[in-house]
Every structure is written in structure tokens, then in C-alpha cells.
C-alpha positions in Angstrom: 0.1 -0.1 -0.4 3.0 2.5 0.9 4.4 1.8 -2.8 0.6 2.5 -3.6 0.7 6.2 -2.4 4.3 6.6 -3.8 3.4 5.9 -6.8 0.5 8.3 -7.2 2.8 10.9 -6.0 5.0 10.3 -9.0 2.2 9.3 -11.5 0.3 12.4 -10.4 3.2 15.7 -10.1 0.5 18.0 -8.8 -0.4 15.5 -5.9 3.2 15.2 -5.6 3.4 19.4 -5.1 0.2 19.3 -3.4 1.6 16.4 -0.5 4.7 19.5 -0.4 2.1 22.0 0.4 0.6 19.8 2.8 3.8 19.6 5.0 4.5 23.0 4.5 1.7 24.7 5.5 -0.3 21.6 7.2 -1.2 23.7 10.8 -3.3 25.7 8.4 -5.8 23.3 7.6 -6.9 22.5 10.2 -7.3 26.0 12.1 -5.6 24.8 16.2 -6.7 20.8 16.7 -4.0 20.9 18.4 -1.8 22.8 20.7 1.0 22.9 22.5 0.4 20.4 25.2 0.7 17.9 22.7 5.0 18.2 22.7 5.1 16.5 26.2 5.7 12.9 24.6 8.9 14.5 22.8 9.7 14.0 18.5 7.9 11.3 16.8 11.5 10.9 14.7 15.0 12.7 15.2 17.0 13.2 11.9 20.8 14.1 12.9 19.8 17.2 15.0 16.5 17.8 13.0 13.2 16.3 14.4 9.6 16.0 14.0 6.9 16.9 16.4 4.1 14.9 17.2 2.2 18.3 17.0 3.2 18.4 12.9 2.8 14.9 12.3 -0.6 14.6 13.5 -2.0 17.3 11.7 0.0 16.2 8.4 -1.5 13.0 9.0 -5.0 14.7 8.5 -4.3 16.6 5.8 -2.7 13.9 3.4 -5.8 11.7 4.5 -7.4 14.2 3.0 -5.7 14.4 0.5 -5.8 11.4 -0.6 -8.4 10.2 0.6 -10.4 12.6 -2.0 -7.6 12.2 -5.4 -6.2 8.5 -5.4 -10.0 7.6 -3.6 -7.6 4.8 -2.2 -8.3 2.6 1.1 -5.4 3.0 3.2 -4.8 0.8 6.6 -3.9 3.6 9.1 -1.3 2.1 10.4 0.6 2.1 7.1 -0.7 6.1 6.1 1.5 6.8 9.6 4.2 5.1 8.8 4.2 6.9 4.9 4.4 10.1 6.9 6.1 9.9 9.2 8.3 8.6 6.0 7.4 12.0 4.4 8.6 14.0 7.2 11.8 12.0 8.2 12.6 13.0 3.9 11.7 16.6 4.5 14.4 16.7 7.1 16.8 15.1 5.5 16.4 17.8 2.6 17.2 20.2 5.0 20.3 19.2 6.2 21.7 18.7 2.9 20.8 22.2 2.3 22.5 23.2 5.1 25.9 21.1 3.8 25.4 22.3 0.5 25.6 26.1 2.0 22.1 27.3 0.3 20.9 30.3 1.3 17.0 32.2 1.8 17.2 35.9 1.2 14.0 37.6 3.8 12.8 38.2 0.6 12.2 35.0 -1.0 10.5 34.1 2.2 8.8 37.0 2.1 7.2 36.4 -1.4 6.9 32.3 -0.3 4.2 33.7 2.8 2.4 36.5 1.1 1.8 34.2 -2.7 -0.6 32.3 0.1 -4.2 32.0 -0.3 -4.7 31.6 2.7 -3.8 34.8 4.4 -5.0 36.6 1.2 -8.2 38.6 1.3 -9.7 40.3 -1.8 -6.9 39.0 -3.5 -3.8 40.5 -1.1 -2.8 39.2 0.8 -3.7 40.5 4.7 -1.3 41.8 7.3 -3.7 41.1 10.1 -5.8 38.3 8.7 -1.9 36.6 9.3 -1.3 37.8 12.1 -5.0 36.3 13.5 -4.4 32.7 11.6 -1.2 31.9 13.6 -2.8 32.7 16.4 -5.5 30.5 15.7 -2.6 28.4 15.9 -0.6 29.3 18.7 2.1 30.3 16.6 4.1 33.6 16.2 5.1 35.1 13.0 8.5 34.7 13.9 8.1 30.3 14.6 5.8 30.5 11.3 8.6 32.1 9.0 11.4 29.8 10.4 9.4 26.9 9.5 8.4 28.8 5.5 12.5 29.3 5.8 13.2 25.5 6.1 11.1 24.5 3.6 12.2 26.7 1.2 15.6 25.7 1.8 14.6 21.9 1.4 13.6 22.9 -1.7 15.7 24.0 -3.3 19.0 21.4 -2.6 16.0 19.6 -4.3 16.3 21.6 -7.4 20.2 21.7 -7.4 20.2 18.2 -7.3 16.8 18.2 -9.9 18.8 21.3 -12.4 21.9 19.2 -11.9 21.0 15.9 -14.1 20.7 16.4 -18.0 21.0 14.1 -20.7 23.4 12.6 -21.9 24.1 12.3 -26.3 23.5 8.7 -26.2 19.9 9.0 -24.1 19.0 11.9 -26.8 20.5 9.4 -29.3 18.3 6.9 -27.8 15.0 8.8 -26.9 14.6 10.4 -30.8 14.7 6.3 -31.7 11.9 5.7 -29.5 9.4 8.5 -31.3 6.6 7.3 -33.2 5.5 9.6 -35.8 2.7 11.6 -35.7 0.3 10.4 -38.8 0.9 14.1 -40.2 4.7 13.3 -39.6 5.0 16.3 -42.7 4.5 18.4 -40.2 7.7 19.6 -38.9 5.9 21.2 -35.6 4.7 18.3 -34.4 7.4 15.8 -35.2 9.5 18.1 -33.1 6.9 19.0 -30.9 6.6 15.0 -30.8 10.9 14.8 -30.0 10.4 17.1 -27.4 7.9 15.2 -25.5 9.9 12.0 -25.6 12.5 14.2 -24.2 11.5 15.9 -21.5 9.7 12.9 -19.9 12.9 11.2 -19.8 15.0 13.5 -18.5 12.3 14.0 -16.2 13.0 10.5 -15.3 16.4 10.7 -14.7 15.6 13.7 -12.4 13.2 11.1 -10.0 16.1 8.7 -10.1 19.0 11.3 -9.0 16.7 12.7 -6.1 15.8 9.6 -4.8 19.1 8.4 -5.3 20.4 11.6 -3.3 18.3 11.3 -0.1 19.3 8.2 -0.4 22.9 8.3 0.3 22.5 11.3 2.4 19.5 9.0 4.5 22.4 6.6 4.6 25.2 8.6 6.5 22.2 10.0 9.0 21.2 8.6 12.0 17.5 8.2 12.0 15.0 7.4 14.6 11.1 7.0 14.6 9.7 6.0 17.8 6.7 4.4 16.1 4.7 3.9 19.8 4.4 7.7 19.9 2.6 7.9 16.0 
């Protein structure tokens, strides 16, 4: 079942983007269902010097469960889904650590642009500072704590982009891809032929980039101490 969920994220890129958004702003959707009192049991997972709180896990679980239920239409076993969610959170911490090792930086301007574009903080299509403060207060968060969370998410995404953008198709791979192209019905149309070639090469590049991301993440995980306290899930 875990493989099914991972395949769903692979087969539906928009769903993967939704998952990452869920990890970034999960607390907003639940609107303060859980408070800081949930932290008494300590973190549910640690990755190197990074940790995942019980509070964050619960919020993310609720929102990811809703996301998959509404879009993938698959029945999930609760324990397996918990494993999937905590795995996603652990992976996010791995990318934060990777970003730190790469020397990635996030400017105040980058962070500000991310936050003002979040629909939950907008009123009549524009960022509303008072709404921003109210939503955060409803979730027992200050602007400083929320912005720190977002800072880490941007770091992780930048690290992913660095690995992704380091990948390119070799001349041999390009030749192989072009040999697999099915000629369109109207093969005399240069534009259609060019479009068909580009789609094949784009798909090959995307798959190679995904393999590179998985390989890099696994190599990072292999050298980091990862502890998951399943009794808290």
C-alpha cells in the first residue's frame, strides 16, 4: 500500500506538489485542532539534529489523509498510512540537512514572497497582514516561529532543485529517445515532429531527475542517524 501511495505521487505530479504544500502549511488547514500541549511525549522522529514533533505529525497526517482520500480514491490501512506520513516528514528533514551542507541560503525577500502568495493569508486577492496574524494566533504560532518553519521548507526545496538541475541527458540518451519517437499521423508537419521529439526527451529527463533525487536522498539517509518512535504515532 505504501508503494501505491508513492506511485500515486509519481504518476500525478500535481498531487506531489500538493503533498509538499501540505507538509509546509499543514497547521493552517486544521486551524488549531492541536495545541502545544501535544509535545509532552517528545519528537516522533529525529534525523541528525532535526526533529519531527508529534504536533506536526498529527496535522500532516490529517491533511495528507484527506488529500489522498479525495484524489486517489484508495482505501488505506491506518498504520501503513502513518508510516508513509512520517516517512515524508523524515525525508523533508533530510533535504533540510542537505541544504545546510550545500551552503544554501534563503533571503528575506524569497521568504516574504512565499508567504504573501499563500491564499490562506489573502483577502480580496491580496496579502492581509492582520489576517496573517490572526491565522497564526489561532494556531498558537507567532510570525517568527511560522517564518522559521517556512525558511526550512524553502531550504529543502532549493536543495532539491540543485540536485534536479544538475541532471541532463547525455548525447547517447538523446539519440536513444529520438529513436523511440512514434511518428505522428501527419509526419510532414515539422512542428508536430518537433513537438513529439521534445515531449519524449522531456519525459526522459524528468525520469532521470527523479532517479537522481531518490538516489541522493538515499545516500543522505544512509549516513544520518534516523530514529522513529512508532509508539507515539
